[in-house]
C-alpha positions as CSV (number, residue, x, y, z in Angstrom):
1,M,93.3,108.9,93.0
2,I,92.2,105.4,93.9
3,V,94.9,102.7,93.4
4,C,94.1,99.0,93.8
5,I,96.8,96.4,94.2
6,T,96.1,92.7,93.7
7,G,97.8,89.5,93.1
8,G,97.9,86.0,94.5
9,P,99.1,85.2,98.0
10,R,102.7,86.1,98.8
11,T,103.2,88.4,95.8
12,G,104.1,91.4,97.9
13,K,100.8,93.3,97.8
14,T,100.9,94.4,101.5
15,H,104.5,95.4,101.3
16,L,104.0,97.5,98.2
17,A,100.8,99.1,99.5
18,E,102.3,99.9,102.9
19,A,105.3,101.5,101.3
20,M,103.1,103.5,98.9
21,A,100.8,104.7,101.8
22,L,103.8,105.6,104.0
23,T,105.5,107.6,101.2
24,S,102.4,109.4,100.1
25,G,100.4,109.6,103.3
26,T,97.4,108.0,101.5
27,T,94.8,106.0,103.4
28,L,95.3,102.2,103.0
29,L,92.5,99.7,103.0
30,R,93.5,96.1,103.4
31,T,90.9,93.6,102.2
32,D,92.2,91.0,104.6
33,D,91.0,93.2,107.5
34,L,87.4,92.6,106.3
35,I,87.6,88.9,105.6
36,A,85.6,88.0,108.7
37,L,82.6,89.4,106.9
38,G,82.9,86.7,104.3
39,W,84.0,87.0,100.7
40,S,80.8,88.6,99.4
41,Q,80.2,91.1,102.2
42,A,83.9,92.0,102.3
43,S,83.9,92.6,98.6
44,Q,80.8,94.8,98.8
45,A,82.3,96.8,101.7
46,V,85.4,97.5,99.7
47,A,83.4,98.4,96.5
48,A,81.3,100.8,98.6
49,R,84.4,102.4,100.0
50,M,85.9,102.8,96.5
51,L,82.7,104.3,95.1
52,T,82.2,106.8,98.0
53,T,85.7,107.9,98.8
54,T,86.3,111.6,98.3
55,G,90.1,111.5,98.7
56,D,93.0,109.3,97.7
57,L,92.9,105.7,98.6
58,I,95.0,102.6,98.3
59,V,93.2,99.2,98.4
60,E,95.1,96.0,98.5
61,G,94.4,92.3,98.6
62,V,93.3,89.1,97.0
63,A,89.7,90.3,97.3
64,V,90.3,93.4,95.1
65,P,89.0,91.7,91.8
66,R,85.8,90.7,93.5
67,A,85.3,94.2,94.9
68,L,86.0,95.7,91.4
69,R,83.4,93.3,89.9
70,K,80.8,94.6,92.4
71,A,81.8,98.2,91.9
72,L,81.5,97.8,88.1
73,D,78.0,96.5,88.6
74,Q,77.1,99.6,90.7
75,T,78.5,102.4,88.6
76,D,78.9,103.4,85.0
77,G,82.2,105.1,85.9
78,R,85.6,104.0,86.8
79,P,85.9,102.1,90.1
80,C,89.6,103.0,90.5
81,D,92.2,105.0,88.6
82,R,95.0,102.4,88.6
83,L,95.1,98.7,89.2
84,I,98.5,97.2,90.0
85,V,98.7,93.5,89.3
86,L,101.4,91.5,91.0
87,R,102.1,88.3,89.2
88,S,105.2,86.6,90.5
89,V,105.5,84.7,93.8
90,R,108.5,85.9,95.8
91,P,110.9,82.9,96.1
92,E,111.9,83.9,99.6
93,A,108.3,83.6,100.7
94,G,108.4,79.8,100.5
95,A,105.8,77.4,99.1
96,R,102.1,78.2,99.1
97,S,99.5,76.1,100.8
98,P,96.7,74.4,98.9
99,G,94.3,77.2,100.1
100,Q,96.6,79.9,98.8
101,V,96.8,78.1,95.4
102,A,93.0,78.0,95.3
103,M,92.8,81.7,96.2
104,D,95.2,82.5,93.4
105,K,93.1,80.6,90.9
106,G,89.9,82.4,92.0
107,L,91.6,85.8,91.8
108,W,92.7,85.2,88.2
109,R,89.3,83.9,87.2
110,V,87.5,87.0,88.5
111,L,90.2,89.3,87.1
112,R,89.8,87.8,83.6
113,D,86.1,88.3,83.9
114,V,86.4,92.1,84.7
115,W,89.5,92.9,82.6
116,T,87.9,94.1,79.4
117,E,85.4,96.3,81.3
118,L,88.1,97.9,83.5
119,V,90.2,98.8,80.5
120,A,87.1,100.1,78.6
121,R,86.3,102.4,81.5
122,G,89.8,103.8,81.5
123,V,91.4,102.0,84.4
124,E,95.2,102.0,84.0
125,V,96.4,98.4,84.6
126,V,100.1,98.1,85.3
127,D,102.6,95.6,86.8
128,R,104.7,96.3,89.9
129,N,107.1,98.4,87.8
130,G,104.4,100.6,86.4
131,V,104.5,99.0,82.9
132,A,101.1,98.8,81.2
133,I,99.7,95.2,81.0
134,Q,98.1,94.7,77.7
135,R,96.5,91.3,78.5
136,L,96.4,88.7,81.2
């Protein structure tokens, strides 16, 4: 099973992904680890990993929607089995920088662009509690 976790900065993506990986023993891919490649190359590398993996995989990060968009362009199938979307900013994390606000806006723009296609291909889209998200 391939599980993707996305949301804006400071929504708890890394914390959730690490807890899930630790509990399940599943390989974890953090999109932030590839950011030195640049947005486009990092997104392509993540998409390629999702499309070629033979085992379970958890992918987390702000770049997940861009990677999903690239993966949708490269396959007629499902790029992942489940997408967990984290919406709320954790109050204890403090205020976000202008750059983080811009990343959040970009994430939602791309996610809205791919939403219909993800659902049509059978990707289960849920919130942090596992509740199905019907629309953005």
